[in-house]
C-alpha positions as CSV (number, residue, x, y, z in Angstrom):
1,X,0.0,0.0,0.0
2,X,1.1,3.5,-0.8
3,X,-0.8,5.3,1.9
4,X,-2.1,4.7,5.3
5,X,-5.4,2.8,5.5
6,X,-7.8,3.4,8.3
7,X,-10.7,1.1,9.1
8,X,-13.2,0.4,11.8
9,X,-15.5,3.4,11.5
10,X,-19.2,3.3,11.2
11,X,-22.5,4.5,12.6
12,X,-22.5,4.3,16.4
13,X,-24.9,5.1,19.2
14,X,-23.8,7.6,21.8
15,X,-22.2,5.9,24.8
16,X,-20.9,2.9,22.8
17,X,-17.2,2.1,22.2
18,X,-15.4,1.9,18.9
19,X,-12.0,0.6,17.8
20,X,-10.2,2.0,14.8
21,X,-7.3,0.4,13.1
22,X,-4.5,1.9,11.0
23,X,-2.3,0.0,8.5
24,X,0.9,1.8,7.6
25,X,2.8,1.9,4.3
26,X,6.1,0.3,3.9
27,X,8.9,2.0,5.9
28,X,6.3,4.2,7.6
29,X,5.9,2.8,11.0
30,X,8.5,1.4,13.4
31,X,11.0,4.3,13.6
32,X,8.3,6.9,14.0
33,X,6.0,8.4,16.5
34,X,2.4,8.1,15.3
35,X,-0.9,9.9,15.6
36,X,-4.6,9.8,15.0
37,X,-6.3,12.9,13.6
38,X,-9.9,13.7,12.9
39,X,-11.6,16.2,10.7
40,X,-15.2,17.5,11.1
41,X,-16.8,18.9,8.0
42,X,-16.0,22.6,7.7
43,X,-13.3,22.4,10.4
44,X,-9.6,22.0,10.3
45,X,-8.1,18.6,10.9
46,X,-7.2,18.2,14.6
47,X,-4.9,16.0,16.5
48,X,-6.7,13.4,18.6
49,X,-3.9,11.3,20.1
50,X,-0.2,10.6,19.7
51,X,1.9,7.5,20.5
52,X,5.6,7.6,20.6
53,X,7.7,4.8,19.2
54,X,8.5,3.7,22.7
55,X,4.9,3.7,23.7
56,X,4.4,7.0,25.4
57,X,1.0,8.6,24.7
58,X,-0.9,11.9,24.8
59,X,-4.4,12.9,24.0
60,X,-6.4,15.9,23.1
61,X,-8.5,17.4,25.9
62,X,-11.7,16.6,23.9
63,X,-11.0,12.8,24.2
64,X,-8.8,12.5,27.2
65,X,-10.2,9.8,29.5
66,X,-12.2,8.3,26.7
67,X,-9.5,7.2,24.2
68,X,-6.7,4.8,24.2
69,X,-4.1,4.8,21.4
70,X,-1.8,1.8,20.9
71,X,0.5,0.3,18.4
72,X,1.8,-3.1,17.3
73,X,5.1,-2.6,15.6
74,X,5.4,-6.2,14.5
75,X,2.0,-5.9,12.7
76,X,2.6,-2.3,11.6
77,X,-0.8,-1.5,12.9
78,X,-2.0,1.3,15.2
79,X,-5.3,1.4,17.1
80,X,-7.6,4.0,18.6
81,X,-10.2,2.9,21.0
82,X,-12.9,5.5,21.8
83,X,-15.2,4.9,24.7
84,X,-18.4,6.7,25.6
85,X,-18.8,8.0,22.1
86,X,-20.4,11.4,21.8
87,X,-22.0,13.1,18.8
88,X,-19.1,15.5,18.8
89,X,-16.8,12.6,17.9
90,X,-18.4,12.5,14.5
91,X,-15.6,13.0,12.0
92,X,-13.3,11.4,9.5
93,X,-10.5,9.8,11.4
94,X,-7.0,9.6,9.9
95,X,-3.7,8.1,11.0
96,X,-0.2,9.1,10.2
97,X,3.4,9.0,11.3
98,X,5.2,12.0,12.7
99,X,8.4,12.7,10.9
100,X,11.6,12.4,12.7
101,X,13.0,15.9,13.6
102,X,9.9,18.0,12.7
103,X,7.3,15.7,14.3
104,X,4.9,16.8,11.6
105,X,2.7,14.3,9.8
106,X,3.9,12.7,6.6
107,X,2.4,13.3,3.2
108,X,1.0,9.7,3.1
109,X,-2.5,10.6,4.3
110,X,-5.0,7.8,3.7
111,X,-8.7,8.1,2.9
112,X,-9.7,8.1,6.6
113,X,-12.5,6.2,8.2
114,X,-15.9,7.8,8.9
115,X,-17.2,7.7,12.4
116,X,-20.7,8.9,12.9
117,X,-22.2,9.1,16.4
118,X,-26.0,9.6,16.3
119,X,-28.8,8.8,18.7
């Protein structure tokens, strides 16, 4: 694959939990910190969670306490679990690596996976 591929999104009821997965392109995983982003229509893409290559994590205030980011370097897969889903979580979710040095996302954006939270 040439780009990141996100999966696991869908239509969810508020309060439910969701697990998203991210498959990385070749040479776009193990050496890098990684992150999940989301974009709400009409809004800028925002950082949701980061996970360092050694496993350290950080979260946006909007999801702190409800999200868990993890990675499996052997499988070149990253995950995002969102608990207690809220309508405000509705967005397209993207994953990416953070470039060494700049810690900015790479240019290998995938199509994202749509998460819709609706009563």
